[in-house]
LUMMAR-420598 format. One record per residue (C-alpha): residue number from 1; residue in three letters; x, y negated, z negated. Coordinates in pm, 1 decimal. Layout:
BEGIN
ATOM num residuo        X        Y        Z
ATOM NUM     ALA        X        Y        Z
...
This chain:
BEGIN
ATOM num residuo        X        Y        Z
ATOM   1     UNK     -8.7      0.4     -3.0
ATOM   2     UNK    145.7   -336.6    114.4
ATOM   3     UNK    191.1   -635.7   -103.5
ATOM   4     UNK    161.9   -985.8     36.0
ATOM   5     UNK    313.3  -1288.4   -142.7
ATOM   6     UNK    172.8  -1638.7   -170.8
ATOM   7     UNK    378.1  -1938.3   -315.3
ATOM   8     UNK    155.4  -2187.4   -487.6
ATOM   9     UNK    294.5  -2537.7   -483.3
ATOM  10     UNK    154.6  -2835.4   -660.4
ATOM  11     UNK    264.8  -3104.9   -918.6
ATOM  12     UNK    183.4  -3068.4  -1275.0
ATOM  13     UNK   -208.2  -3087.4  -1338.0
ATOM  14     UNK   -311.2  -2994.2   -978.2
ATOM  15     UNK   -486.0  -2683.6  -1100.8
ATOM  16     UNK   -285.6  -2393.9   -976.1
ATOM  17     UNK   -349.2  -2158.9  -1270.5
ATOM  18     UNK   -701.4  -2289.2  -1289.3
ATOM  19     UNK   -753.9  -2193.4   -924.3
ATOM  20     UNK   -631.9  -1830.1   -986.5
ATOM  21     UNK   -873.9  -1816.2  -1298.0
ATOM  22     UNK  -1173.4  -1923.3  -1089.2
ATOM  23     UNK  -1087.9  -1700.5   -781.4
ATOM  24     UNK  -1067.6  -1401.1  -1016.1
ATOM  25     UNK  -1385.0  -1506.0  -1180.5
ATOM  26     UNK  -1556.3  -1514.0   -859.8
ATOM  27     UNK  -1409.1  -1169.9   -711.4
ATOM  28     UNK  -1379.0   -958.1  -1027.7
ATOM  29     UNK  -1682.9   -770.4   -925.1
ATOM  30     UNK  -1784.8   -660.6   -574.8
ATOM  31     UNK  -2084.9   -870.7   -442.3
ATOM  32     UNK  -2166.1  -1024.8   -113.4
ATOM  33     UNK  -1807.4  -1038.7      1.8
ATOM  34     UNK  -1765.3   -670.7      3.4
ATOM  35     UNK  -1445.2   -608.1   -211.9
ATOM  36     UNK  -1322.3   -709.0   -544.6
ATOM  37     UNK  -1004.9   -804.6   -718.0
ATOM  38     UNK   -818.4   -615.7  -1004.6
ATOM  39     UNK   -543.0   -793.6  -1166.1
ATOM  40     UNK   -237.8   -594.8  -1289.7
ATOM  41     UNK   -210.8   -597.7  -1659.8
ATOM  42     UNK   -478.0   -631.5  -1922.8
ATOM  43     UNK   -289.1   -924.8  -2081.9
ATOM  44     UNK   -322.3  -1128.0  -1767.7
ATOM  45     UNK   -672.0  -1041.8  -1705.7
ATOM  46     UNK   -762.7  -1166.5  -2048.8
ATOM  47     UNK   -541.7  -1470.3  -1987.0
ATOM  48     UNK   -734.7  -1577.5  -1687.2
ATOM  49     UNK  -1085.6  -1506.5  -1836.6
ATOM  50     UNK   -967.6  -1728.6  -2141.8
ATOM  51     UNK   -857.9  -1999.6  -1905.6
ATOM  52     UNK  -1186.4  -1995.1  -1728.5
ATOM  53     UNK  -1376.5  -2007.6  -2041.8
ATOM  54     UNK  -1172.8  -2295.2  -2169.6
ATOM  55     UNK  -1289.3  -2494.0  -1852.2
ATOM  56     UNK  -1651.5  -2381.9  -1843.4
ATOM  57     UNK  -1740.6  -2374.4  -2221.3
ATOM  58     UNK  -1487.8  -2545.5  -2415.5
ATOM  59     UNK  -1428.6  -2818.4  -2150.0
ATOM  60     UNK  -1039.3  -2798.3  -2191.0
ATOM  61     UNK   -803.7  -2771.8  -1919.6
ATOM  62     UNK   -493.5  -2534.2  -1989.1
ATOM  63     UNK   -137.6  -2644.0  -2030.7
ATOM  64     UNK     76.3  -2660.6  -1702.7
ATOM  65     UNK    330.0  -2379.5  -1639.3
ATOM  66     UNK    650.9  -2470.9  -1807.3
ATOM  67     UNK    944.9  -2591.7  -1607.2
ATOM  68     UNK   1144.5  -2272.9  -1649.6
ATOM  69     UNK    859.4  -2029.8  -1591.9
ATOM  70     UNK    769.4  -1855.3  -1258.7
ATOM  71     UNK    443.0  -1701.3  -1329.7
ATOM  72     UNK    342.1  -1395.0  -1115.9
ATOM  73     UNK    -23.3  -1280.5  -1076.9
ATOM  74     UNK    -74.8   -956.8   -861.0
ATOM  75     UNK   -422.1   -875.0   -757.1
ATOM  76     UNK   -539.5   -565.5   -580.2
ATOM  77     UNK   -816.6   -575.1   -329.5
ATOM  78     UNK  -1036.7   -278.3   -405.2
ATOM  79     UNK  -1354.0   -138.4   -247.9
ATOM  80     UNK  -1627.6     34.1   -425.6
ATOM  81     UNK  -1817.5    254.8   -188.9
ATOM  82     UNK  -2173.0    331.4   -174.6
ATOM  83     UNK  -2102.0    687.5   -305.3
ATOM  84     UNK  -1911.8    511.2   -603.6
ATOM  85     UNK  -1533.9    621.1   -552.9
ATOM  86     UNK  -1311.0    302.1   -562.5
ATOM  87     UNK  -1033.4    278.4   -315.0
ATOM  88     UNK   -738.0     27.4   -314.5
ATOM  89     UNK   -649.8   -171.8     20.8
ATOM  90     UNK   -369.7   -406.1    -39.6
ATOM  91     UNK   -217.6   -644.0   -301.5
ATOM  92     UNK   -144.5  -1036.0   -316.0
ATOM  93     UNK    121.7  -1164.4   -535.8
ATOM  94     UNK     57.8  -1528.2   -629.9
ATOM  95     UNK    374.7  -1704.0   -754.7
ATOM  96     UNK    278.0  -2013.7   -954.2
ATOM  97     UNK    586.8  -2234.6   -990.0
ATOM  98     UNK    603.3  -2523.5  -1237.6
ATOM  99     UNK    494.5  -2857.0  -1105.3
ATOM 100     UNK    803.7  -3008.1  -1249.8
ATOM 101     UNK   1007.5  -2805.0   -973.7
ATOM 102     UNK    874.4  -3045.5   -721.4
ATOM 103     UNK    861.1  -3386.4   -889.1
ATOM 104     UNK   1159.9  -3365.5  -1170.8
ATOM 105     UNK   1524.3  -3443.6  -1079.7
ATOM 106     UNK   1740.9  -3130.7  -1067.8
ATOM 107     UNK   2114.7  -3110.0  -1033.7
ATOM 108     UNK   2083.6  -2816.3   -802.8
ATOM 109     UNK   1837.6  -2603.3   -612.0
ATOM 110     UNK   1702.2  -2302.1   -787.0
ATOM 111     UNK   1846.9  -1988.4   -611.1
ATOM 112     UNK   1548.3  -1763.2   -733.2
ATOM 113     UNK   1287.0  -2033.2   -612.4
ATOM 114     UNK   1442.4  -2045.5   -262.3
ATOM 115     UNK   1455.6  -1666.6   -241.6
ATOM 116     UNK   1100.5  -1606.5   -321.2
ATOM 117     UNK   1014.6  -1898.1    -78.6
ATOM 118     UNK   1169.1  -1717.8    216.5
ATOM 119     UNK    995.2  -1388.1    143.6
ATOM 120     UNK    640.8  -1527.8    113.7
ATOM 121     UNK    370.4  -1464.1    363.2
ATOM 122     UNK    193.0  -1796.0    294.6
ATOM 123     UNK    232.4  -2123.5    117.2
ATOM 124     UNK    -62.2  -2261.5    -85.4
ATOM 125     UNK    -53.9  -2622.3   -164.0
ATOM 126     UNK   -278.0  -2773.5   -426.3
ATOM 127     UNK   -411.1  -3126.1   -329.6
ATOM 128     UNK   -593.8  -3264.9   -634.1
ATOM 129     UNK   -933.5  -3397.7   -532.7
ATOM 130     UNK   -950.8  -3656.9   -788.2
ATOM 131     UNK   -623.3  -3829.9   -666.8
ATOM 132     UNK   -721.5  -3776.2   -294.0
ATOM 133     UNK  -1038.9  -3968.0   -371.5
ATOM 134     UNK   -844.4  -4244.6   -533.1
ATOM 135     UNK   -630.8  -4259.4   -232.6
ATOM 136     UNK   -945.0  -4288.7     11.0
ATOM 137     UNK  -1044.9  -4570.4   -234.2
ATOM 138     UNK   -679.1  -4745.0   -201.8
ATOM 139     UNK   -646.3  -4713.7   -582.2
ATOM 140     UNK   -292.2  -4698.1   -755.3
ATOM 141     UNK   -347.1  -4331.5   -880.1
ATOM 142     UNK   -397.9  -4215.5   -513.5
ATOM 143     UNK   -119.6  -4425.5   -384.0
ATOM 144     UNK    143.0  -4307.9   -640.5
ATOM 145     UNK     18.0  -3941.7   -547.8
ATOM 146     UNK     75.7  -4004.4   -173.0
ATOM 147     UNK    422.3  -4162.4   -220.9
ATOM 148     UNK    561.7  -3929.9   -466.7
ATOM 149     UNK    388.9  -3591.0   -521.1
ATOM 150     UNK    274.8  -3514.0   -167.3
ATOM 151     UNK    608.3  -3592.8      2.8
ATOM 152     UNK    802.4  -3362.7   -246.0
ATOM 153     UNK    557.5  -3072.5   -183.4
ATOM 154     UNK    580.8  -3139.3    204.3
ATOM 155     UNK    958.1  -3132.0    173.9
ATOM 156     UNK    967.2  -2774.5     31.8
ATOM 157     UNK    701.6  -2664.6    297.6
ATOM 158     UNK    914.4  -2779.9    586.8
ATOM 159     UNK   1203.0  -2527.7    488.0
ATOM 160     UNK    959.7  -2233.1    549.6
ATOM 161     UNK    805.6  -2130.3    880.3
ATOM 162     UNK    498.9  -1939.5    736.1
ATOM 163     UNK    117.8  -2045.6    744.9
ATOM 164     UNK     20.6  -2331.0    500.4
ATOM 165     UNK   -312.9  -2345.3    310.0
ATOM 166     UNK   -376.3  -2700.4    173.6
ATOM 167     UNK   -635.6  -2643.0    -98.6
ATOM 168     UNK   -846.6  -2953.4   -217.4
ATOM 169     UNK   -931.2  -2901.3   -568.5
ATOM 170     UNK  -1243.3  -3052.5   -747.3
ATOM 171     UNK  -1427.4  -3064.8   -424.2
ATOM 172     UNK  -1754.8  -3100.9   -628.5
ATOM 173     UNK  -1648.5  -3466.6   -708.1
ATOM 174     UNK  -1516.1  -3530.1   -378.7
ATOM 175     UNK  -1809.9  -3416.4   -135.4
ATOM 176     UNK  -2052.7  -3685.5   -235.1
ATOM 177     UNK  -1818.1  -3970.4   -141.6
ATOM 178     UNK  -1611.6  -3825.7    140.8
ATOM 179     UNK  -1631.4  -3573.5    401.9
ATOM 180     UNK  -1346.7  -3319.2    494.9
ATOM 181     UNK  -1311.8  -3489.3    826.7
ATOM 182     UNK  -1241.4  -3834.3    651.1
ATOM 183     UNK   -997.2  -3680.9    410.5
ATOM 184     UNK   -805.4  -3491.8    689.4
ATOM 185     UNK   -786.7  -3810.9    902.5
ATOM 186     UNK   -660.5  -4011.0    604.9
ATOM 187     UNK   -388.7  -3747.3    539.1
ATOM 188     UNK   -275.3  -3764.5    893.2
ATOM 189     UNK   -206.3  -4119.3    856.2
ATOM 190     UNK     68.4  -4023.8    596.6
ATOM 191     UNK    380.4  -3977.9    819.8
ATOM 192     UNK    525.3  -3691.0    628.2
ATOM 193     UNK    196.0  -3491.6    642.6
ATOM 194     UNK    139.6  -3558.1   1026.1
ATOM 195     UNK    493.3  -3465.5   1103.9
ATOM 196     UNK    463.8  -3141.2    929.5
ATOM 197     UNK    142.4  -3050.8   1099.1
ATOM 198     UNK    298.9  -3126.2   1444.5
ATOM 199     UNK    577.6  -2919.0   1407.5
ATOM 200     UNK    366.2  -2608.5   1278.2
ATOM 201     UNK    130.3  -2684.1   1585.6
ATOM 202     UNK    412.7  -2659.5   1818.3
ATOM 203     UNK    513.9  -2326.5   1676.3
ATOM 204     UNK    146.6  -2194.9   1663.9
ATOM 205     UNK    180.8  -2157.7   1282.5
ATOM 206     UNK   -166.4  -2224.5   1134.0
ATOM 207     UNK   -221.2  -2519.5    898.6
ATOM 208     UNK   -558.3  -2531.8    686.9
ATOM 209     UNK   -728.9  -2777.2    489.6
ATOM 210     UNK   -971.8  -2588.2    242.0
ATOM 211     UNK  -1212.2  -2755.2     -7.2
ATOM 212     UNK  -1261.0  -2563.8   -314.4
ATOM 213     UNK  -1407.6  -2622.7   -656.5
ATOM 214     UNK  -1324.2  -2400.7   -972.2
ATOM 215     UNK  -1644.5  -2470.0  -1140.8
ATOM 216     UNK  -1883.8  -2534.8   -839.9
ATOM 217     UNK  -2140.1  -2823.7   -750.1
ATOM 218     UNK  -2323.9  -3002.1  -1020.7
ATOM 219     UNK  -2106.5  -2867.9  -1329.2
ATOM 220     UNK  -1929.7  -3196.0  -1391.0
ATOM 221     UNK  -1972.7  -3569.8  -1279.3
ATOM 222     UNK  -1695.7  -3824.0  -1239.4
ATOM 223     UNK  -1748.3  -4126.5  -1466.6
ATOM 224     UNK  -1649.9  -4475.1  -1397.1
ATOM 225     UNK  -1346.0  -4462.9  -1635.7
ATOM 226     UNK  -1220.0  -4157.1  -1431.9
ATOM 227     UNK  -1323.6  -3889.4  -1699.9
ATOM 228     UNK  -1536.8  -3597.1  -1621.2
ATOM 229     UNK  -1882.5  -3542.0  -1782.4
ATOM 230     UNK  -2012.4  -3196.7  -1818.6
ATOM 231     UNK  -2386.6  -3171.3  -1707.6
ATOM 232     UNK  -2461.6  -2853.0  -1879.2
ATOM 233     UNK  -2504.1  -2625.2  -1569.3
ATOM 234     UNK  -2327.1  -2293.3  -1547.1
ATOM 235     UNK  -2009.0  -2284.3  -1324.8
ATOM 236     UNK  -2042.6  -2136.7   -986.1
ATOM 237     UNK  -1700.4  -2135.6   -813.5
ATOM 238     UNK  -1696.0  -2261.8   -463.9
ATOM 239     UNK  -1491.5  -2132.2   -163.8
ATOM 240     UNK  -1223.7  -2003.4   -412.5
ATOM 241     UNK  -1211.2  -1687.3   -189.5
ATOM 242     UNK  -1146.9  -1861.1    137.7
ATOM 243     UNK   -772.7  -1902.7     96.3
ATOM 244     UNK   -726.5  -1531.7     17.1
ATOM 245     UNK   -934.6  -1443.3    322.9
ATOM 246     UNK   -714.1  -1662.0    552.7
ATOM 247     UNK   -387.3  -1484.0    462.4
ATOM 248     UNK   -368.5  -1192.7    680.6
ATOM 249     UNK   -524.7  -1336.3    974.2
ATOM 250     UNK   -315.7  -1638.6    983.6
ATOM 251     UNK     -2.3  -1440.5    935.8
ATOM 252     UNK    -77.6  -1223.4   1231.2
ATOM 253     UNK   -124.9  -1529.4   1446.3
ATOM 254     UNK    219.5  -1666.0   1317.9
ATOM 255     UNK    399.6  -1342.2   1367.1
ATOM 256     UNK    261.8  -1306.6   1724.7
ATOM 257     UNK    377.1  -1655.4   1810.9
ATOM 258     UNK    715.0  -1595.2   1683.8
ATOM 259     UNK    753.1  -1278.5   1903.0
ATOM 260     UNK    649.1  -1466.2   2191.0
ATOM 261     UNK    919.2  -1736.0   2112.4
ATOM 262     UNK   1193.4  -1468.4   2096.6
ATOM 263     UNK   1077.5  -1330.4   2412.4
ATOM 264     UNK   1124.7  -1670.3   2574.1
ATOM 265     UNK   1467.9  -1684.9   2427.1
ATOM 266     UNK   1554.2  -1340.5   2569.0
ATOM 267     UNK   1442.2  -1438.1   2907.8
ATOM 268     UNK   1610.8  -1786.2   2896.3
ATOM 269     UNK   1304.5  -1944.5   3041.0
ATOM 270     UNK    964.1  -2055.4   2924.7
ATOM 271     UNK    671.2  -1828.4   2974.2
ATOM 272     UNK    388.8  -1942.1   3223.6
ATOM 273     UNK    183.8  -2199.4   3041.0
ATOM 274     UNK   -120.4  -2292.2   3217.3
ATOM 275     UNK   -423.4  -2461.5   3056.2
ATOM 276     UNK   -661.3  -2170.2   3151.1
ATOM 277     UNK   -444.4  -1905.3   3014.8
ATOM 278     UNK   -595.9  -1738.2   2715.2
ATOM 279     UNK   -408.7  -1601.4   2402.9
ATOM 280     UNK   -452.8  -1267.0   2555.9
ATOM 281     UNK   -304.4  -1374.8   2889.5
ATOM 282     UNK      6.2  -1508.5   2710.4
ATOM 283     UNK     41.8  -1195.2   2512.6
ATOM 284     UNK     13.1   -983.2   2827.5
ATOM 285     UNK    321.3  -1190.1   2955.0
ATOM 286     UNK    548.7  -1068.5   2682.5
ATOM 287     UNK    408.4   -725.0   2587.9
ATOM 288     UNK    254.1   -605.6   2926.8
ATOM 289     UNK   -102.3   -580.0   3004.8
ATOM 290     UNK   -346.1   -306.5   3034.5
ATOM 291     UNK   -421.9    -46.4   2742.3
ATOM 292     UNK    -77.0    -46.7   2607.9
ATOM 293     UNK    -50.9   -399.0   2495.6
ATOM 294     UNK   -169.8   -336.6   2139.8
ATOM 295     UNK     56.5    -47.2   2111.1
ATOM 296     UNK    353.2   -262.4   2244.2
ATOM 297     UNK    263.7   -522.8   1990.4
ATOM 298     UNK    260.6   -276.3   1706.9
ATOM 299     UNK    597.5   -155.0   1767.9
ATOM 300     UNK    733.4   -497.1   1725.1
ATOM 301     UNK    538.1   -621.1   1431.9
ATOM 302     UNK    683.6   -567.0   1099.6
ATOM 303     UNK    566.3   -254.0    910.1
ATOM 304     UNK    336.9   -434.7    683.2
ATOM 305     UNK    132.5   -603.8    968.2
ATOM 306     UNK    102.0   -282.1   1183.9
ATOM 307     UNK   -267.6   -251.5   1119.4
ATOM 308     UNK   -505.0    -24.4   1311.5
ATOM 309     UNK   -542.6   -122.0   1649.8
ATOM 310     UNK   -903.9   -211.3   1634.5
ATOM 311     UNK   -834.2   -451.9   1348.5
ATOM 312     UNK   -529.6   -587.9   1496.6
ATOM 313     UNK   -730.9   -667.9   1825.5
ATOM 314     UNK  -1013.1   -832.7   1620.6
ATOM 315     UNK   -752.0  -1061.8   1450.2
ATOM 316     UNK   -599.2  -1149.3   1770.5
ATOM 317     UNK   -945.1  -1253.0   1916.3
ATOM 318     UNK   -977.6  -1483.1   1624.8
ATOM 319     UNK   -635.7  -1651.0   1682.1
ATOM 320     UNK   -734.8  -1686.7   2044.9
ATOM 321     UNK  -1044.8  -1902.7   1959.5
ATOM 322     UNK   -972.8  -2285.5   2051.3
ATOM 323     UNK   -990.5  -2506.1   1738.0
ATOM 324     UNK  -1265.0  -2726.0   1891.6
ATOM 325     UNK  -1485.6  -2425.7   1977.7
ATOM 326     UNK  -1461.3  -2242.5   1646.3
ATOM 327     UNK  -1783.2  -2383.9   1496.1
ATOM 328     UNK  -1981.6  -2277.9   1798.3
ATOM 329     UNK  -1819.5  -1923.1   1823.6
ATOM 330     UNK  -1861.5  -1879.1   1439.6
ATOM 331     UNK  -2249.3  -1915.9   1459.4
ATOM 332     UNK  -2260.9  -1656.5   1733.6
ATOM 333     UNK  -2026.9  -1422.2   1524.4
ATOM 334     UNK  -2215.9  -1436.0   1197.4
ATOM 335     UNK  -2457.2  -1142.7   1243.6
ATOM 336     UNK  -2200.9   -928.2   1441.2
ATOM 337     UNK  -1951.0   -966.5   1156.0
ATOM 338     UNK  -2225.0   -887.5    889.5
ATOM 339     UNK  -2313.4   -561.3   1094.0
ATOM 340     UNK  -1933.8   -466.8   1128.6
ATOM 341     UNK  -1875.1   -524.1    731.8
ATOM 342     UNK  -2169.5   -310.0    643.5
ATOM 343     UNK  -2051.1    -23.5    896.1
ATOM 344     UNK  -1693.4    -40.0    767.0
ATOM 345     UNK  -1803.5    -17.5    406.9
ATOM 346     UNK  -1989.6    313.5    490.9
ATOM 347     UNK  -1668.5    435.5    654.6
ATOM 348     UNK  -1449.6    375.8    351.7
ATOM 349     UNK  -1282.9    712.8    240.3
ATOM 350     UNK   -908.3    609.0    184.0
ATOM 351     UNK   -672.9    332.2    164.7
ATOM 352     UNK   -644.3    296.0    532.0
ATOM 353     UNK  -1019.2    260.7    588.0
ATOM 354     UNK  -1045.1     41.2    269.5
ATOM 355     UNK   -806.7   -198.5    439.7
ATOM 356     UNK  -1006.1   -190.8    755.9
ATOM 357     UNK  -1319.7   -293.2    554.0
ATOM 358     UNK  -1130.5   -554.8    356.2
ATOM 359     UNK   -998.8   -721.3    671.5
ATOM 360     UNK  -1347.8   -725.8    821.4
ATOM 361     UNK  -1463.1   -903.2    483.2
ATOM 362     UNK  -1181.8  -1145.2    540.7
ATOM 363     UNK  -1281.2  -1232.0    893.9
ATOM 364     UNK  -1642.3  -1277.3    782.7
ATOM 365     UNK  -1531.0  -1528.7    509.6
ATOM 366     UNK  -1305.5  -1705.3    755.9
ATOM 367     UNK  -1574.6  -1714.4   1013.2
ATOM 368     UNK  -1803.2  -1881.4    743.6
ATOM 369     UNK  -1523.2  -2154.6    700.2
ATOM 370     UNK  -1514.1  -2213.3   1075.4
ATOM 371     UNK  -1887.0  -2274.2   1079.8
ATOM 372     UNK  -1913.3  -2485.3    763.1
ATOM 373     UNK  -1582.0  -2671.6    797.8
ATOM 374     UNK  -1441.1  -2651.6   1151.2
ATOM 375     UNK  -1216.8  -2944.3   1062.7
ATOM 376     UNK  -1026.6  -2717.7    821.5
ATOM 377     UNK   -809.9  -2590.2   1109.0
ATOM 378     UNK   -587.9  -2883.6   1148.7
ATOM 379     UNK   -476.7  -2857.5   1525.8
ATOM 380     UNK   -339.8  -3185.7   1675.5
ATOM 381     UNK   -219.3  -3040.1   2006.7
C-alpha cells in the first residue's frame, strides 16, 4: 500500500492543525464520500478530536506547532463494503511544519525540512481567510500578510515542482463579502504569487485555490472589532475533504507533463503544439497511439502511480479538460460519477479494488469543486 506525502505550509496561526482536525472530523466515518480515514495511533486520534472539541465547544484555538517540531499525521483511506469487510486503499502523510520556519530568521536552512519537501507529492499552503479579507479591504493586517507571510511561503514553494493547493481557511466569514474569483484576482495582482502561477502553468503543474471552513457556515460571525462570535450552531466542516481528493489526480497530471518534457529533451526538439491538439493527442506523440498508449505510460510512471489502466485513463481525461470548460463538463459528469462510485463500491474485495473505488470517490469530489468553484483551477495561459 502506497503512502503519499503532503507538506503543509503556513505562518503561525494559519490553522494547519485545525484543518487536519476538521478533515478527520468530516471523514472519520464513511458517508456520502464513499470512504473514511483512520489515523495512525490512538494518541493522535484523541488529540485531533480534542482540538476540534476545543474549537467547536470551548471556543479555543490550539497552540501553534512549536518551532522545532515537525508533526506528522498519517491517515489511511479505508472502504467499508456493503457486506461489512473493510479494506485499506492508500495512505496520506501530512507534515505540519511550524509557521516560524517560514517567517523567523534562521542562520541556515534545515536539512530535514528540505529533504521532506523534495519527497512530497503535494504542497498545501494555508491562506488565512481573515487576513485575506483584510487585504481585500486594504487594511493593515492584510497588507502585512501580503508583504511578509505570503512571500515567505511562496519562496519555499518555488523550490519544489509538485502541485500546489492553496487552501483558504475561514471561508464561512469570507463568502458573504467576497467571491473566490475576486480573491483569486486580488492574489494575482501580487507579483510573487502571479510569477509562481505562471511558472507552474508553463510546466503543466496544477495550482488550486480551495475555499474551506473548519466549522462550516453559520457557526461564527466576524465582529466589527475583528473578533469571532459563536452563534450556537453545530459545526459542519465545509470542503475540508477537497484538498485530499485532488492530490492523486493532480499528481498524475504533473507526472505526465514531466514525462513529456523529458521526451522533448531526448528528441532535442519540441513536440507538435497545435491549438486543436488534445492532451491525449500530445500523449500519443510521446508514448505512441493505439491500445498500448496506457501500457507505455504505465512503464514510465513511478511505481506508486502505476494505477489500473481504467483508473489511469479516467484521471488523464480529467487532466485533459480545459480550465474554461470544467464547469460545463462537471455538470454532465455528476450522474455518471455517482453511478461509477456506487458500482466500484460493490466491486471492492481487496486493496487494489479499494484503491479504484477511492480514486472514483476523489474524482467525484473534484468534479463537485469544478462545478461549484470553476475558478479554483488557476490557469493563466
